[in-house]
C-alpha positions in Angstrom: 0.0 0.0 0.2 1.4 3.2 -1.0 1.8 6.2 1.4 -0.6 9.0 0.9 -2.0 12.1 2.3 -5.7 12.4 2.5 -7.4 15.5 3.3 -11.5 15.3 4.4 -14.2 17.8 4.6 -17.7 18.8 4.1 -18.6 19.3 0.4 -18.6 23.1 -0.1 -20.3 25.0 -3.2 -16.5 25.2 -4.7 -16.4 21.5 -4.6 -20.1 20.6 -6.9 -18.1 20.1 -10.1 -15.8 17.7 -8.6 -18.6 15.9 -6.3 -20.7 15.7 -9.8 -17.8 14.1 -11.9 -16.8 11.9 -8.6 -20.3 10.6 -7.9 -20.9 9.8 -12.1 -18.1 7.8 -11.8 -19.4 6.3 -9.2 -23.0 5.4 -10.9 -20.9 4.1 -14.0 -19.3 1.7 -11.5 -22.5 0.5 -10.1 -25.1 0.8 -12.7 -22.9 1.5 -16.2 -23.7 4.4 -18.2 -27.3 5.6 -18.1 -28.8 7.9 -20.1 -29.2 11.3 -17.9 -26.4 10.4 -15.2 -24.9 13.5 -16.0 -27.8 15.8 -15.5 -28.6 13.3 -12.1 -25.5 13.5 -10.6 -25.3 17.2 -11.3 -28.4 17.8 -9.4 -27.6 15.3 -6.7 -24.7 17.6 -6.3 -26.3 20.8 -5.8 -28.9 19.2 -3.6 -25.9 17.9 -1.0 -23.5 20.9 -1.2 -26.5 23.4 -0.6 -27.7 21.3 2.2 -31.3 20.8 0.7 -31.6 17.1 1.8 -30.8 16.5 5.1 -28.0 14.9 4.0 -23.7 16.2 3.5 -21.4 15.0 1.4 -17.8 14.8 3.1 -15.1 14.5 0.1 -11.3 13.2 0.6 -8.8 14.8 -1.7 -5.7 13.9 -2.5 -3.1 17.1 -3.8 -6.1 18.5 -4.5 -8.1 16.2 -6.3 -11.4 14.3 -5.3 -10.7 11.0 -4.5 -13.8 9.8 -2.9 -16.9 11.1 -1.3 -19.4 9.8 1.3 -23.0 10.7 2.0 -24.2 11.2 6.0 -27.1 12.5 8.1 -27.4 12.5 11.8 -30.7 10.7 12.7 -32.7 11.6 15.8 -34.1 10.5 18.1 -31.6 8.0 18.6 -31.2 5.7 21.8 -31.1 7.9 24.8 -31.5 11.0 22.5 -27.9 10.4 21.4 -27.9 10.9 17.8 -27.0 8.3 14.7 -24.5 9.1 12.0 -26.0 6.9 9.1 -23.8 6.6 6.2 -25.6 6.3 2.8 -23.1 6.3 0.4 -19.2 5.2 0.4 -17.7 5.5 -3.1 -13.7 5.4 -3.7 -12.1 6.5 -7.1 -10.8 3.6 -8.7 -7.3 5.6 -8.7 -7.4 5.7 -4.9 -8.6 1.9 -4.5 -5.5 -0.1 -2.6 -4.4 3.3 -0.7 -6.0 3.2 2.6 -8.5 5.9 1.8 -11.6 3.6 2.9 -9.9 2.9 6.3 -9.2 6.6 7.0 -12.8 7.9 5.4 -14.3 5.3 7.5 -12.2 6.9 10.8 -12.9 10.4 9.9 -16.2 9.5 9.9 -16.4 7.8 13.0 -14.4 10.5 14.5 -17.2 13.1 13.5 -19.6 10.9 14.9 -18.2 10.7 18.3 -17.3 14.7 18.0 -21.2 15.5 17.8 -22.2 13.1 20.6 -23.5 10.5 18.4 -23.4 6.7 20.4 -23.6 4.9 16.7 -22.2 4.9 13.2 -24.5 3.1 11.1 -24.7 2.0 7.1 -25.6 -1.0 4.6 -23.7 -2.9 2.5 -25.2 -4.5 -0.7 -25.1 -8.2 -0.6 -24.4 -8.6 -4.0 -21.0 -6.3 -3.1 -18.9 -8.6 -1.6 -16.0 -7.0 -1.6 -18.0 -4.0 0.7 -19.0 -6.5 2.4 -15.5 -8.3 3.1 -14.2 -4.4 3.8 -16.7 -3.6 6.3 -16.0 -7.2 8.1 -12.3 -6.2 8.5 -13.2 -2.8 10.1 -14.5 -5.2 12.7 -17.7 -3.6 13.0 -21.0 -5.1 14.1 -23.5 -6.9 11.8 -27.1 -5.7 12.5 -28.9 -9.2 12.4 -31.7 -7.7 14.3 -33.1 -5.2 11.6 -34.9 -5.6 8.9 -34.3 -3.1 5.8 -37.4 -2.1 3.8 -38.4 -0.1 0.7 -40.4 1.4 -1.8 -39.7 2.0 -5.0 -41.1 3.3 -8.5 -44.6 1.8 -9.3 -44.7 0.4 -5.6 -43.7 4.0 -4.4 -46.1 5.7 -6.3 -49.2 3.3 -5.6 -48.5 3.5 -1.8 -48.4 7.4 -1.5 -51.4 7.5 -3.9 -53.6 4.6 -3.0 -56.1 4.9 -0.1 -56.2 1.5 1.5 -56.7 1.8 5.4 
């Protein structure tokens, strides 16, 4: 593993274009090319840097070049009225994989959670992403088996939202 110096901070307006580019790389990595991917990632980056979602982007740079991002929110209420830091996404650019950035990123976020007074730091990983699951296992994070993850999406979301079934 090469020794690298990374800097972390919460994304600001001046980071928006670089964040959108890295979000596009993430989308292509996970889902391939999408017709409106550039427009969608630009809007998502805009929403994150302007704080309109309740979610914030944390970025990692090496020598001024964006190498990774995470999206996080503090969820309240939580156990004993302390917040839980929830990470929605963590993405490391292909150019920075194998450098230790993922581990450093998770430590940065854990330190942020502690500084905020959070008693937990939670996230999910897709079961069809064994590299991510192995990475989180290597951190010695506890797997949460007592929770079940639920979702409405697409037509099911619209049907539930607009169908009155009491």
